[in-house]
C-alpha positions in Angstrom: 195.9 164.4 97.0 199.5 164.8 95.6 199.8 166.5 92.5 201.0 164.2 89.6 204.8 164.5 88.9 205.9 164.9 85.2 209.7 164.6 84.3 210.1 166.8 81.1 213.3 166.8 79.1 214.1 170.5 79.2 217.0 172.5 77.2 215.7 175.7 77.9 214.4 176.8 74.2 211.2 177.9 72.7 209.4 174.9 72.5 210.6 173.0 76.0 210.0 176.3 77.7 206.2 176.6 76.5 205.9 172.7 76.7 206.8 173.3 80.5 204.1 175.9 81.1 201.6 173.9 79.0 201.9 170.6 80.8 201.6 172.2 84.2 198.4 173.8 82.8 196.9 170.9 81.1 197.7 168.3 83.5 197.4 170.2 86.6 200.7 168.4 87.8 204.3 169.0 89.2 206.9 169.6 86.6 210.4 168.4 87.2 212.8 169.7 84.4 215.9 167.8 83.6 218.6 168.8 81.3 221.7 166.4 80.7 224.9 168.3 80.5 226.3 166.4 77.4 228.7 168.8 76.4 226.6 171.8 75.2 229.0 174.1 77.0 227.4 177.9 77.0 223.9 176.6 76.6 223.3 175.4 80.0 224.0 179.0 81.2 220.8 180.2 83.2 218.9 177.0 82.9 218.0 176.3 86.4 216.6 180.2 86.8 214.8 180.2 83.5 213.1 176.7 84.4 212.1 177.9 88.1 210.8 181.0 86.5 208.7 179.0 84.1 206.8 176.8 86.8 209.1 173.9 87.3 209.4 172.6 91.1 212.5 171.5 90.4 215.2 171.0 87.9 218.0 168.5 87.5 221.2 169.6 85.6 223.2 166.5 85.7 226.7 166.1 84.0 226.9 163.1 81.9 229.7 163.8 79.8 231.8 161.1 81.5 229.2 158.4 81.1 228.4 159.7 77.6 231.8 159.2 76.3 232.9 155.8 78.1 229.6 154.1 78.0 228.0 155.3 74.7 230.7 156.8 72.5 233.2 154.1 73.0 231.2 150.8 72.4 229.4 152.6 69.3 232.9 153.4 68.1 234.5 150.0 68.7 231.6 148.6 66.6 232.5 150.8 63.6 229.0 152.5 63.7 228.2 154.7 60.5 224.8 155.1 59.3 224.3 155.4 55.6 227.8 155.7 54.9 228.4 159.3 56.5 226.7 159.9 59.5 228.6 159.3 62.9 225.3 159.2 64.9 226.1 162.2 67.2 222.6 163.0 68.1 221.3 159.3 67.8 223.6 157.8 70.5 222.9 160.9 73.1 219.4 160.4 73.2 219.2 156.8 75.1 221.7 158.4 77.7 219.3 161.3 78.3 215.8 159.2 78.5 217.8 156.4 80.7 218.6 159.5 83.3 215.0 160.5 83.0 213.6 157.2 84.2 216.2 157.2 86.9 214.9 160.5 87.9 211.1 159.6 87.5 211.7 157.0 90.0 213.7 159.0 92.5 211.0 161.4 92.3 207.7 159.3 92.3 206.7 160.5 89.0 204.4 158.8 87.0 205.3 160.1 83.4 208.2 161.4 81.4 207.8 164.1 78.8 209.9 165.6 75.9 209.5 168.1 73.3 210.5 166.1 70.0 208.3 166.8 67.2 206.1 164.2 65.9 207.8 164.2 62.4 211.6 163.5 63.6 213.6 160.0 65.0 214.0 161.4 68.4 210.4 160.7 69.7 211.0 157.0 68.9 214.6 157.0 70.6 213.1 158.8 73.9 210.2 156.3 74.0 211.7 153.0 73.1 214.5 153.8 75.7 211.5 154.3 78.1 209.7 151.2 77.3 212.9 148.8 77.4 213.9 150.4 80.7 210.4 151.2 82.3 207.4 150.3 80.7 205.2 151.3 83.7 206.3 155.0 83.2 203.9 157.0 81.0 205.4 159.0 78.2 204.0 162.5 76.9 204.6 163.8 73.8 202.8 167.1 73.5 203.5 167.6 69.8 201.6 164.6 69.1 198.4 165.8 70.9 196.0 167.4 68.7 195.3 170.0 71.6 198.7 171.0 71.6 199.0 171.3 67.8 195.8 173.4 67.6 197.0 175.8 70.4 200.6 175.9 68.6 200.1 175.4 65.0 203.4 177.7 64.4 206.3 179.3 66.2 204.4 182.7 65.8 201.9 181.2 68.8 204.8 179.6 70.6 206.3 183.3 71.1 203.1 185.1 71.8 202.2 182.6 74.5 205.7 182.7 76.0 205.4 186.4 76.1 201.8 186.2 77.9 203.3 184.2 80.3 206.4 185.9 81.0 208.9 183.2 79.8 212.0 184.6 78.3 212.9 183.1 75.1 215.5 183.9 72.1 213.7 183.2 68.8 214.6 185.3 65.8 215.2 185.2 62.1 218.9 185.7 62.6 219.5 181.9 62.6 216.8 180.2 60.4 217.8 176.6 61.2 217.7 173.9 64.5 220.8 173.4 66.3 221.9 170.3 68.5 225.0 170.3 70.3 227.0 167.4 72.5 230.1 166.0 73.3 230.4 164.2 70.0 229.0 166.5 67.4 226.6 169.5 66.3 224.0 168.9 64.1 221.8 171.4 62.0 218.7 171.0 60.2 215.3 172.9 59.1 214.7 176.5 58.0 217.2 177.2 54.7 218.5 173.8 55.1 215.5 172.3 53.9 216.5 173.1 50.7 218.9 170.3 49.5 220.3 172.9 46.9 221.3 175.1 49.6 225.2 175.5 50.1 226.0 175.7 53.7 230.1 175.3 52.7 229.7 178.6 51.1 231.7 181.7 52.4 228.6 183.7 53.4 227.3 180.7 55.3 230.5 180.1 57.5 229.1 181.8 60.5 226.7 178.7 61.1 229.6 176.6 62.1 230.8 176.2 65.5 232.9 173.4 66.1 235.3 173.9 63.1 236.8 176.4 60.8 236.3 175.7 56.9 239.1 173.6 55.4 239.7 176.7 53.3 240.6 178.5 56.7 242.2 175.8 58.3 246.3 176.1 59.2 248.5 175.5 55.7 250.6 173.6 57.9 249.8 169.8 58.4 249.8 168.5 62.2 250.7 165.0 63.3 248.9 163.5 66.1 249.1 159.8 67.8 246.3 158.0 69.4 246.9 155.3 71.6 244.3 152.5 71.8 243.8 149.7 74.2 241.2 146.8 73.5 239.7 149.4 70.9 239.5 152.4 73.0 241.5 155.3 72.4 243.4 156.0 76.0 246.1 158.6 75.0 246.6 161.3 72.7 250.1 162.2 71.9 251.2 159.8 74.8 249.2 161.7 77.3 246.8 159.4 79.1 243.1 160.7 79.1 240.0 159.6 80.0 237.3 159.1 77.3 235.9 162.5 77.9 239.2 164.2 77.8 240.0 162.1 74.6 236.9 163.8 72.9 237.7 167.1 74.0 241.2 167.1 73.0 240.2 165.4 69.4 237.5 168.2 68.7 240.0 170.9 69.6 242.5 169.2 67.1 239.9 168.3 64.4 238.0 171.9 64.7 241.4 173.7 64.2 242.3 171.7 60.9 238.4 171.8 59.2 237.6 168.2 60.1 234.4 166.3 60.3 231.9 168.6 58.3 229.2 166.2 56.8 226.3 167.4 54.6 223.8 164.8 53.7 220.0 163.6 52.9 219.5 160.7 55.4 216.3 158.5 55.6 214.6 158.8 58.8 213.0 155.9 60.8 209.3 157.5 60.3 209.7 157.3 56.5 210.6 160.7 55.3 214.1 161.9 53.8 215.6 164.6 55.9 218.8 166.8 54.9 221.3 167.4 58.0 224.6 169.4 58.3 227.1 167.9 60.9 230.3 168.9 62.7 232.0 166.0 64.2 235.7 167.1 64.2 237.1 164.5 66.9 234.7 161.6 66.1 236.2 161.9 62.7 239.4 161.6 63.7 238.9 158.6 66.3 236.8 156.9 63.7 239.6 156.8 61.2 242.3 156.0 63.9 240.3 153.3 65.3 240.0 151.6 61.9 243.5 151.9 60.9 244.4 150.5 64.4 241.9 147.4 63.5 243.8 146.9 59.9 246.9 146.0 61.8 245.6 143.8 64.9 242.1 142.3 63.8 241.6 139.0 62.4 240.7 139.1 58.7 237.5 136.9 58.9 236.5 138.7 62.7 236.7 141.8 60.9 234.7 140.9 57.8 232.1 139.6 60.2 232.0 142.5 62.3 232.1 144.6 59.1 228.8 142.7 57.8 227.0 143.9 61.0 228.2 147.7 60.9 224.9 149.0 58.7 222.5 146.7 61.3 224.0 148.3 64.2 224.4 151.8 63.0 220.6 151.5 61.9 219.7 150.3 65.8 221.4 153.4 67.1 219.7 155.5 64.4 216.2 153.9 65.3 216.6 153.8 69.1 217.1 150.5 70.0 220.2 151.3 72.1 218.5 148.8 74.9 217.3 146.1 72.7 218.4 142.7 73.1 219.6 142.3 69.7 222.1 145.7 70.1 223.2 143.9 73.3 224.1 140.7 71.5 225.8 142.5 68.7 228.0 144.4 71.5 228.9 141.3 72.8 230.6 140.1 69.3 231.9 143.6 68.9 233.4 143.6 72.4 235.1 140.2 71.7 236.7 141.5 68.6 238.2 144.6 70.0 240.5 142.2 72.4 243.7 142.9 70.6 242.9 146.2 69.1 245.9 147.9 70.6 248.7 150.2 69.6 249.5 153.5 68.4 248.2 155.2 65.3 250.0 158.3 63.7 247.6 160.7 61.8 248.4 163.6 59.7 245.6 166.6 59.9 245.6 168.9 57.1 242.8 170.9 55.5 239.6 168.8 56.4 241.6 165.5 55.9 242.7 163.0 58.1 245.5 161.0 56.7 247.1 157.9 57.8 251.0 158.5 58.7 251.8 155.1 60.5 250.6 152.4 62.8 252.2 150.1 65.2 251.1 147.4 67.7 252.9 144.7 70.1 250.0 142.5 68.9 250.3 143.2 65.3 249.0 140.6 62.3 251.3 142.0 59.8 254.3 139.9 59.4 257.0 141.7 57.0 258.7 138.4 56.1 255.7 136.7 55.2 254.3 140.1 53.4 257.8 141.0 51.6 257.9 140.8 47.7 261.6 139.8 48.6 262.7 135.8 49.6 260.6 134.9 52.5 263.2 134.2 55.3 260.6 132.3 57.2 259.5 130.3 54.2 255.8 130.5 55.8 254.5 131.0 52.4 255.2 128.9 49.2 253.9 130.7 46.0 253.7 127.3 44.6 250.8 126.4 46.8 248.8 129.2 45.0 248.3 127.2 42.1 246.0 124.6 43.7 244.2 127.3 45.9 243.4 129.2 42.6 242.4 126.1 40.6 239.8 125.1 43.4 238.2 128.7 43.5 238.2 128.9 39.7 236.1 125.4 39.5 232.8 126.4 40.0 233.3 129.4 37.5 234.4 126.9 34.9 231.4 124.7 35.4 229.2 127.8 35.4 230.6 129.5 32.2 230.5 125.7 30.6 226.8 125.5 31.3 226.1 129.3 30.0 227.9 128.5 26.7 226.1 125.3 26.1 222.8 126.9 26.4 224.1 130.1 23.9 225.0 127.2 21.7 
């Protein structure tokens, strides 16, 4: 009989390298490794040789950067998604894409299971498995970190390192970087290690070496830099007049934002599984794009459409954070978001300076701003009569007066 095939989400780090070997031994299975190129840069170097040497029968290293930018980052930014007022969801939005491709590979290879190295205490396990449930409910999911057998064998990193040495698996594990790092096109996240102390200051001069995508605001140029972003129906299509693909937009804005110390966030967030977690994030390009998009909307989006969309931001962001990207409610919300973006087109000018994104002008051929109506001077169009406000205010004040009268009578 042919061996069972398992598709493993593989990064080449200590955990997934050990898991690859462990899965092969435990399940007597053929392991197909999969790595999604979503902007990790040099982290992908040497992965194919390492995976095959560790026991994988095959490895897929798929360039998903264009799809990531176009079909995941752009729709999320159109929605204005921001989790708990700070987090631009860089890790969260990558997981459904990775899981989607794992399912595709499993189908193509005739695999009966997919596996991941997410710990049993975080959000990623949920994101991977909810995506699999939505797209391929018949495919089994193996989560070694939730296996008592696996945890008994590997109670800590020392045991994993020893296992890797025993089986000739090359790993880079040291105390030089006592934290975990996850990188993609949208951001880099840092967690665990010394960051588990919420009083620890990662922004201090001695910890500057942790950051990858950005300089500190203190080290950013003393001269501000202007940048212009062109939007078409809610998506940025050009930077400084140069037409760019969604991927190229992110790469260009990451370069500009990192240069000016933009996009660093240090927060304690609420994980879906119930605990609080401290994370530090670098999202230079995303921070610029988020700010520019909002400014474009301020000029072109109808007030009540904006307020309706804004009332759904927390819900949308939570769905992304919790792994419900392919859930029917997220798709329904996206349909509303897409409708709201039809006239979000024009040019936004920003000034980048020492960690700040400063608005410096916005224009659009479909602007809803009318200077003749908004002016404090005489309105040549006579579209607005100040006298109309008297009745408007009186009607809106009626319930307040009635309520106040009742309250005064009660006290009297």
